[in-house]
N, C-alpha and C positions, 0 to 999 in steps of 0.2 A: 504494500500500500504506500502511495506517495501523496504528499501534500504540496500544493502550489506555493512557490516562493514569491510570485509576482507582487502580492500585497506587502511583502516585507523587504522590497528593495526599490529605491526611488528611481532606478533606471527603468523599472517596469519590464525587466527581462523575464521571458517565460522559462522557468526552471522549476524543478521539484526537489523536495527533500524527503528522505524516508520518514522523518518525524519532525514535528514542530511543537515546542513546549513554550508556553508563556510563563515566565517566572516573575512573581511579584514580591518574593521574599528571598533572602539569602539562602534559607533552607531549601526552598523549592529549586533554586538554581543548583545547589549542591546535589540534591536528590536526582535531578534530571541528568546531571553530568555523570554521577556514579552509575546510574542505570544504563546509560549509553556505553560507558567504559566496560561495565560488566558484560554487556552484549557484544563487545568488541567492535563498536561502531565509532566512526569519527564524530567529533563534536565541534560545533561552531557556535560562538556566542555573538548575537547581533544586538545592536541598539535599534536604530530606526532604518538601518540598511541604506544610509545615505552616502556611503563611501565605499560601496562594494560593486563588483561586476561578477555575476555568476557566469562562469565559462561553460558550465554544463550542469546536469542534475547533481545534487549533493547527496552522497550515498550514506548519510548519517543523520544525527539529530541536530537540529538548529534550535538553540535556546534563545528566546527573545527576552532580553533583560528589561523588565518593567518595574524595577524597584523604585518607589517614589518617596517624596518627602523633602521639605526644605526647612531646616532649622537655623535660626539666626541668633547669634550671641553678639550683643553690642558692647564694645569696650570704648575707652576714652578716645582712642585715635582711629579706630576702624570697626567695621562690621565683619564678623566671621560667619561664613555660611557653610553648613554641612548639607550637601545636596545628594539625594538619591540618584544612582546611576541612570535610572530610567526616565528621569525628568526631561522633558523637551527643552533643548537649549534656548531657543528663542523665547519660549514662555518664561524661562528663568530670567533672561535679560529684561523682559517686560516687567516681571514681578519686582526685580530689584529697583528699577526706576520708579515704579508705582509706590514703593516703600521708602523712596528718598535715599536710595543707596546706589549712587552712580559708580561707574568704573567698567561696566561691561558693554556700554553703548556702541563702541566700534565693532563689537562682535555680534551685532544684531543680525537676524535672519540667516545665520549660518545653520544649515540643516543638520539634523542629528540630535542626539541626546547628550546629557551631561557626562555620562560615563565614557563616551567616545572622545570627548574633548581632549583629555590628556594624551591619548594614544597618538593622535596626529599633532599634538600641541597646536590646536587650531589657531588661526590668526587671520586678521583682516585690517586694512586701513591703519597700519602702524602699530597694532596691538596684538600680542600673542598671549595664549592662556598662561604661559609660564610666569608672566608678570603679575598675575593675580592668584595663582594656584599655591595654596599653603601645603596641602597634602593630598594623597590619593589612598583610599582604603580599598584593598583587594583581598580576595580569599584564595588561598592555595587549595585548589579543588582536590588535590591528591590527599592532603592531610586534613582539610577542613579548617586550617588555622587562618586567622585574619592577620593581615600585614598592613601597616601604615607607612607609606613612603613619603618623606618630606620632599620639598621642592628639589633640593639638590640630588636626592636619591632617584628622582624620576628621570634624570639625565636628559632634560629637554634639549632638543636641537630644532633646526628648521624642519617642520612637519615630521618630527621624530621624537622618540622617547624610549625609555627602557621597556615600555609595553609593546614595542615592535621587535624587541630582541630577547633579552633574558626572561622577561615576564610575558612573552607572547603566548606560550603554551602553558596550560594547566592553571592559569591564573585568570580570575574574573574581577573586573573593577565593580565595586558595589556602591561607592560613594566618592565624592570629590569635595575637598575643603577649599574654600575661596576666602581671600582676605581683600576687602575693599576699603582702602584708606579714606578717612573722612575729609582729608585735604585733597580735593579733587582737582586734577590738572587735565584739561582736554588735550587729546592727541589729534592734531589737525594736519598731519604731514602728507596725506594722500588724497588724490581725487578732488571732488568738490569741497571736501573739508578744508582744503588749503585756502579757499576763498572766504571762509567764515571769519568773523571778528573774534579773535582769541580773547580779547579783554572782556567781552560781554556775552559770550556764548553760554548756553545752558546745556546740561546733559541731554535733555529732551530734544533740543535742536540738533545735537550731534546724532542722536538716535534716529530722528526723522530723516536727516540727510543721508545717513547710511542706508536706511530702508529704501529711500527713493533711488539711490544709486543701484542698489542690488536689484530692485524690482524692475528698473528700466533696462538694465543690462543683462540680467540673468533670467533664464527661462523658468517658469513654474513647473516643478516636477509633476504636478497633477495634470498638466497639459502636454508637455513634452518630457518624457522620462529623462533624468540625468542625475549625475552624482556630483554636481557642483564643478569646481575646478578639476579638470581631468588630469592636468599636468602640474608638477611643481614648478615654481619659478626657479630657473637654473641659477646656480652660483658658480662663477668662473674666477680665474685668477685675475689679478690686476693687469698683468701683461696681456692676457686674452681680451680683457675689456678695452684696453687701450687700442688694440688692433681693430676691434669692432667699431670703436668710436671714430677712428680715422676713416673707416670705410662707410659708416652709417652714423652721421653726426647727430641725428635725432633719437638714437636708441635710448630708451629709458634705462637708467642704471642707478643702483643704490649701493654705495660703498658700505661694507660691513666692518664691524669692529676688528676682525682678524685680518683686514687688508684685502679680503676677497670682495667681489662685486656681484650683487644679485641683479639679474635681468628679468624683464617682464615676459613670461612665456606667451601670453596673449598677443603682445606686440610682435614677437618673432613669427608666430603663426600667421598673424594678419598680413605681415610683409610678404608672406609666401602666397598671398591671394587665395587663402583657403576658406574664408567665411562662406558658409553655405555649401561647401563641398560634400558630396554624398558618397557613401559606399553602402549599397543596399538600403536598408531602412534607417541607417545611422547617418548623422550629419554634423558638421561643425556649425555651431550656432551662429546665426547671421549678425547678431549684435555683439557677442562676446566670444572671440575665437578660442578662449581657454576652455570653453565648455563643449563637450560632445553630447549630442542629444539622440534620444530614441524617437525619431520623427514619425516613422510608420512601421510599427511592429518589427523593430530591428532585432536581429539575433545577436548573440554575444560574438559570433564570428564577424558580423558586420562591424561591430564596435572595435574589435581587435584589428581588423584590416584597416579601418579608418585611422586608428591611433598609430599603426605602423606607417601609413602613408604620411601622416603629419610629422612624425619623428624623422622620417627620411628627408622630407622636404626642408625642414628646419636645419637638420644636420648638414645637408648639402650646401645650403646658402650661408649659414653662419658658423659651421663647425661646432655647434652646440647640440648636445644630444639630450633631448627631453626625457624625463622619467615620470611615469604616472604617479599621481598622488592617490589615485583610487586603488583599493586592494582587490586583487584578482583571486577569485575563489574557484578551485577545481573540485573534482568529485570527492576528494578526501581532505580538503583544507586549502589554505592560502598557498599560492604559487608565486614565483617571481614575475612581477608585472613587466619589468624591463626585458627579461628573456622572452616573455610571451609576445611582445610587440617588436622585438629586435628584427 
């Protein structure tokens, strides 16, 4: 017996799983995992499926994490939030602003749930999760023991964390701890935010501007299935960046603290004239080249072929090789996205 995964991935890819379990408590999550392992089945833990591409049917149990709850502790200089992993991320951003606790407004409308946010170290418009994350609570599914990792232990990097490496298998995130300082400073370094009045701006105005930018540039997954930004913004050496700037004077570039330079993947793809480019039912979004969409009943093969074409075009033009931000899921678990589209 198999269960459709289409409702559980925002790409809207037709795939099935042997079994799907909705876990609303840590115990339910542990029980579902133990049962699958006892039956010698692969196990995949999903939040809202907003950052995955199912390459084929999943031959095991998919556990959908729906652990909820937001607890707030107010201290003199900051608010400390303990957030259940299954809480919708955007709803959390809205809730904090409604309660007069700013700090997450740049991260508005990022799809997915709170438990997924540290895995990717989600970020947008100059803010990353690592700047507000105090700790991550996870459970070792083999022993049932709870672990709390502080910010430094999470080993946050650009769209990266320990949860993609040592803690990828056998661990499940059950809660995230956030710290929102009461001394609020707007981050207005990207996009339309740079045109705002930094002296008089309010958190709600930042939130509204971010929402407007995302809604006008990014497709609604309910209309055209997608997983948000498909590719990471590449980071290159200062020497490589200098070569690119001499050839392409308008290339957006963002110097990093370690001397490297981050480039805008969407701009690179756009310069290859790929907006609207189709492979089967998959397409490069016409407004935002960084997003690949399921336009008309795309198969996972369509998406992979399209991603391969985009990567080759950008590589040939700029000698920059894009890497997917989206997780690729095979029959028994996650596989290398780079190798799949190479």
